[in-house]
C-alpha positions as a LaTeX table, in Angstrom:
\begin{tabular}{lrrr}
\hline
Residue & $x$ (\AA) & $y$ (\AA) & $z$ (\AA) \\
\hline
Met1 & 54.53 & 2.73 & 93.35 \\
Thr2 & 54.46 & 6.25 & 94.78 \\
Thr3 & 56.59 & 9.27 & 94.04 \\
Thr4 & 57.31 & 12.41 & 96.07 \\
Leu5 & 56.84 & 15.84 & 94.47 \\
Ser6 & 57.80 & 19.08 & 96.18 \\
Ser7 & 57.53 & 22.78 & 95.41 \\
Leu8 & 58.73 & 25.85 & 97.27 \\
Tyr9 & 56.67 & 29.04 & 97.13 \\
Asp10 & 57.74 & 32.56 & 98.04 \\
Asp11 & 54.13 & 33.54 & 98.63 \\
Tyr12 & 52.14 & 31.70 & 101.29 \\
Ser13 & 48.90 & 32.20 & 99.35 \\
Asp14 & 50.38 & 30.39 & 96.33 \\
Ala15 & 51.19 & 27.44 & 98.58 \\
Thr16 & 47.74 & 27.29 & 100.17 \\
Arg17 & 46.13 & 27.53 & 96.74 \\
Thr18 & 48.30 & 24.60 & 95.63 \\
Val19 & 47.18 & 22.53 & 98.62 \\
Gln20 & 43.53 & 23.30 & 97.90 \\
Glu21 & 43.90 & 22.42 & 94.23 \\
Leu22 & 45.65 & 19.16 & 95.08 \\
Glu23 & 42.79 & 18.19 & 97.37 \\
Asp24 & 40.26 & 19.24 & 94.73 \\
Ala25 & 42.07 & 16.93 & 92.30 \\
Gly26 & 41.50 & 14.01 & 94.65 \\
Ile27 & 44.85 & 13.85 & 96.45 \\
Pro28 & 44.06 & 12.84 & 100.05 \\
His29 & 45.16 & 15.41 & 102.60 \\
Ala30 & 46.97 & 12.58 & 104.36 \\
Asp31 & 49.37 & 12.49 & 101.39 \\
Ile32 & 50.09 & 16.24 & 101.36 \\
Ser33 & 52.38 & 18.19 & 103.66 \\
Met34 & 53.01 & 21.90 & 104.09 \\
Val35 & 55.71 & 23.73 & 106.05 \\
Ala36 & 55.60 & 27.55 & 106.11 \\
Asn37 & 57.75 & 30.11 & 107.85 \\
Arg38 & 55.54 & 31.40 & 110.66 \\
Ala39 & 56.71 & 35.01 & 110.34 \\
Ala40 & 55.79 & 35.19 & 106.63 \\
Ser41 & 52.56 & 33.20 & 106.67 \\
Gly42 & 50.23 & 35.57 & 108.49 \\
Tyr43 & 48.91 & 32.49 & 110.28 \\
Val44 & 46.97 & 33.17 & 113.50 \\
Glu45 & 46.83 & 30.19 & 115.82 \\
Glu46 & 43.36 & 29.29 & 117.01 \\
Pro47 & 42.88 & 29.12 & 120.79 \\
Ser48 & 43.11 & 25.56 & 122.07 \\
His49 & 40.14 & 24.04 & 123.90 \\
Ala50 & 42.01 & 20.87 & 124.73 \\
Gly51 & 42.03 & 21.60 & 128.45 \\
Ala52 & 44.71 & 22.24 & 131.01 \\
Gly53 & 47.73 & 19.99 & 130.76 \\
Ala54 & 47.18 & 19.13 & 127.09 \\
Gly55 & 49.98 & 21.52 & 126.13 \\
Thr56 & 52.12 & 20.33 & 123.28 \\
Gly57 & 49.93 & 17.37 & 122.48 \\
Ala58 & 47.14 & 19.59 & 121.15 \\
Thr59 & 49.34 & 21.47 & 118.71 \\
Val60 & 51.34 & 18.44 & 117.63 \\
Gly61 & 48.07 & 16.64 & 117.00 \\
Ala62 & 47.01 & 19.46 & 114.70 \\
Val63 & 50.30 & 19.26 & 112.83 \\
Leu64 & 49.96 & 15.52 & 112.31 \\
Gly65 & 46.25 & 15.47 & 111.67 \\
Gly66 & 44.13 & 17.20 & 109.11 \\
Gly67 & 40.55 & 17.77 & 110.16 \\
Ala68 & 38.40 & 18.42 & 107.10 \\
Gly69 & 41.51 & 19.07 & 105.02 \\
Leu70 & 45.19 & 19.73 & 105.39 \\
Leu71 & 44.81 & 23.46 & 106.02 \\
Ala72 & 42.34 & 22.76 & 108.82 \\
Gly73 & 45.04 & 20.79 & 110.61 \\
Leu74 & 47.76 & 23.45 & 110.65 \\
Gly75 & 49.73 & 23.80 & 113.86 \\
Met76 & 52.97 & 25.38 & 115.03 \\
Leu77 & 56.34 & 23.82 & 115.72 \\
Ala78 & 59.97 & 24.87 & 115.72 \\
Ile79 & 62.61 & 23.64 & 113.26 \\
Pro80 & 66.30 & 24.09 & 114.13 \\
Gly81 & 67.83 & 26.67 & 111.81 \\
Val82 & 64.42 & 27.83 & 110.59 \\
Gly83 & 62.59 & 28.84 & 113.73 \\
Pro84 & 58.81 & 28.79 & 114.23 \\
Val85 & 56.86 & 27.29 & 111.34 \\
Val86 & 53.25 & 26.58 & 110.52 \\
Ala87 & 52.98 & 22.99 & 109.37 \\
Ala88 & 50.74 & 20.02 & 108.75 \\
Gly89 & 50.97 & 16.62 & 107.14 \\
Trp90 & 53.00 & 13.48 & 106.84 \\
Leu91 & 56.39 & 15.07 & 106.11 \\
Val92 & 56.65 & 16.60 & 109.56 \\
Ala93 & 54.99 & 13.68 & 111.34 \\
Thr94 & 58.16 & 11.64 & 111.68 \\
Ala95 & 60.18 & 14.63 & 112.86 \\
Val96 & 57.86 & 15.99 & 115.52 \\
Gly97 & 58.69 & 15.50 & 119.19 \\
Ala98 & 57.12 & 17.03 & 122.26 \\
Val99 & 58.74 & 19.82 & 124.24 \\
Ala100 & 57.49 & 21.17 & 127.52 \\
Gly101 & 55.36 & 24.31 & 127.63 \\
Gly102 & 54.04 & 26.72 & 125.05 \\
Gly103 & 52.15 & 24.17 & 123.00 \\
Val104 & 54.87 & 24.10 & 120.35 \\
Gly105 & 56.33 & 20.93 & 118.89 \\
Ala106 & 59.97 & 20.59 & 117.93 \\
Ala107 & 61.18 & 18.96 & 114.72 \\
Ser108 & 63.81 & 16.75 & 116.30 \\
Gly109 & 64.77 & 14.57 & 113.37 \\
Gly110 & 65.92 & 17.43 & 111.17 \\
Ile111 & 64.12 & 18.87 & 108.20 \\
Ile112 & 66.75 & 17.69 & 105.71 \\
Gly113 & 66.55 & 14.12 & 106.96 \\
Ser114 & 62.76 & 14.19 & 106.84 \\
Met115 & 62.80 & 15.33 & 103.21 \\
Thr116 & 65.52 & 13.02 & 101.93 \\
Ser117 & 63.99 & 9.99 & 103.65 \\
Ala118 & 60.76 & 10.83 & 101.78 \\
Gly119 & 62.59 & 10.80 & 98.45 \\
Val120 & 63.46 & 14.49 & 97.98 \\
Asp121 & 66.83 & 15.04 & 96.30 \\
Glu122 & 69.34 & 16.17 & 98.94 \\
Arg123 & 70.51 & 19.21 & 96.98 \\
Asp124 & 66.91 & 20.36 & 96.54 \\
Ala125 & 66.17 & 19.59 & 100.20 \\
His126 & 68.86 & 22.05 & 101.31 \\
Val127 & 67.39 & 24.74 & 99.03 \\
Tyr128 & 63.85 & 24.03 & 100.22 \\
Ala129 & 64.87 & 24.19 & 103.90 \\
Glu130 & 66.79 & 27.42 & 103.34 \\
Gly131 & 63.85 & 28.78 & 101.38 \\
Val132 & 61.50 & 28.15 & 104.31 \\
Arg133 & 64.06 & 29.76 & 106.63 \\
Arg134 & 63.97 & 32.87 & 104.42 \\
Gly135 & 60.19 & 33.12 & 104.43 \\
Gly136 & 58.97 & 30.52 & 101.94 \\
Thr137 & 56.46 & 27.69 & 102.12 \\
Leu138 & 57.14 & 24.10 & 101.07 \\
Val139 & 54.39 & 21.84 & 99.73 \\
Thr140 & 55.14 & 18.14 & 99.33 \\
Ala141 & 52.88 & 15.39 & 98.04 \\
Arg142 & 53.36 & 11.65 & 97.77 \\
Val143 & 51.29 & 10.29 & 94.94 \\
Pro144 & 50.96 & 7.20 & 92.74 \\
Glu145 & 52.67 & 7.43 & 89.37 \\
Ser146 & 49.26 & 7.65 & 87.70 \\
Gln147 & 48.70 & 11.06 & 89.36 \\
Glu148 & 52.23 & 12.42 & 89.01 \\
Ala149 & 51.53 & 14.52 & 85.92 \\
Thr150 & 48.39 & 16.04 & 87.45 \\
Val151 & 50.16 & 16.98 & 90.68 \\
Ala152 & 53.19 & 18.38 & 88.85 \\
Ala153 & 50.93 & 20.57 & 86.70 \\
Ile154 & 49.12 & 21.95 & 89.76 \\
Met155 & 52.39 & 22.76 & 91.51 \\
Arg156 & 53.80 & 24.44 & 88.41 \\
Arg157 & 50.89 & 26.78 & 87.83 \\
Asn158 & 51.03 & 28.47 & 91.24 \\
Asn159 & 54.33 & 30.37 & 90.95 \\
Pro160 & 56.82 & 27.85 & 92.37 \\
Val161 & 60.46 & 28.63 & 92.97 \\
Asp162 & 62.91 & 26.98 & 90.57 \\
Pro163 & 65.27 & 25.25 & 93.04 \\
Thr164 & 68.20 & 25.30 & 90.59 \\
Val165 & 67.89 & 29.05 & 90.00 \\
Arg166 & 67.33 & 29.78 & 93.68 \\
Ser167 & 70.32 & 27.63 & 94.65 \\
Thr168 & 72.47 & 29.68 & 92.28 \\
Asp169 & 71.15 & 32.91 & 93.77 \\
Tyr170 & 71.91 & 31.72 & 97.29 \\
Arg171 & 75.37 & 30.47 & 96.37 \\
Asn172 & 76.25 & 33.70 & 94.61 \\
Ala173 & 75.62 & 35.41 & 97.93 \\
Gly174 & 77.93 & 33.00 & 99.79 \\
Trp175 & 75.48 & 30.31 & 100.92 \\
Thr176 & 76.57 & 26.66 & 100.68 \\
Arg177 & 73.97 & 24.53 & 102.45 \\
Phe178 & 71.21 & 24.67 & 105.04 \\
Asp179 & 72.64 & 24.96 & 108.54 \\
Glu180 & 70.49 & 23.75 & 111.43 \\
Ser181 & 72.60 & 25.81 & 113.84 \\
Ala182 & 71.93 & 29.04 & 111.95 \\
Val183 & 70.02 & 31.86 & 113.61 \\
Pro184 & 66.46 & 32.10 & 112.22 \\
Tyr185 & 65.68 & 35.12 & 110.07 \\
Thr186 & 63.90 & 38.04 & 111.68 \\
Thr187 & 60.66 & 39.39 & 110.22 \\
Asp188 & 62.54 & 42.34 & 108.70 \\
Glu189 & 65.16 & 40.06 & 107.16 \\
Ile190 & 62.44 & 37.87 & 105.68 \\
Glu191 & 60.72 & 40.88 & 104.18 \\
Arg192 & 63.96 & 42.08 & 102.58 \\
Glu193 & 64.63 & 38.57 & 101.27 \\
Arg194 & 61.16 & 38.22 & 99.77 \\
Gly195 & 61.55 & 41.60 & 98.10 \\
Leu196 & 64.47 & 40.25 & 96.11 \\
Tyr197 & 62.30 & 37.67 & 94.38 \\
Arg198 & 58.89 & 39.29 & 94.01 \\
Thr199 & 59.52 & 40.32 & 90.42 \\
Ser200 & 61.35 & 37.16 & 89.40 \\
Arg201 & 59.09 & 34.35 & 90.55 \\
Ser202 & 58.76 & 31.30 & 88.34 \\
Arg203 & 55.59 & 31.36 & 86.24 \\
\hline
\end{tabular}
C-alpha cells in the first residue's frame, strides 16, 4: 500500500534539496513531483532542440518525464489561478494538456483535483495551491508505508510550511480557498508575500 506525502516550501532551494534527498534515499523520481511558481524559482528554461513543430510536446514531455532525475525533467506549464509554473513528475501528469504555441502546457484538470485524487487532504490542497500561487514550491511523493517515516523526516528537515499555520495566516487576511479564476501574483507581489514569512519558516 502506498501513501502520499506533501510539503510546501517558501524557498525554492529548500524544495530542490528535498527532491535530491528523496532520490538519494532511494525514492524513484517517477514517484516524486514538484510544482514551483515560475516567478519565484529562478528557473531558466533550456533551449529546445526538438525541431520545428514539436512545440508543446517537447515541454510537456519534460514535465512528465525525468531524465536522470526529477530536476532534470523540469518543464513549464500554466495552472489556472497560479500562472506559469516549473513542474515535473506524476502529480502534474494527469492534469497536463497541450495548448497551441509557446511550448507551454496547460494544467486542464485543476491543481486541486490533481492533489485530492492523489490522496492529499482537500483543505491542505487549497493551502498548497495558494502557496504556489504566492511564490512557493510543492513537493509530493507517493511511497510505500515502509518508507513513509524516512520521507516525512526528509521533508521536515528542509524548512517546510506548516499548512495549518499558513491557512490561519491566509484566512486572517480574508482568504477562504484557492480560486482558479484568480489573477496570478506579479513578481513584486510574490516578493512582498515571501517577505512576510522569511523569519517565521517552520524548522
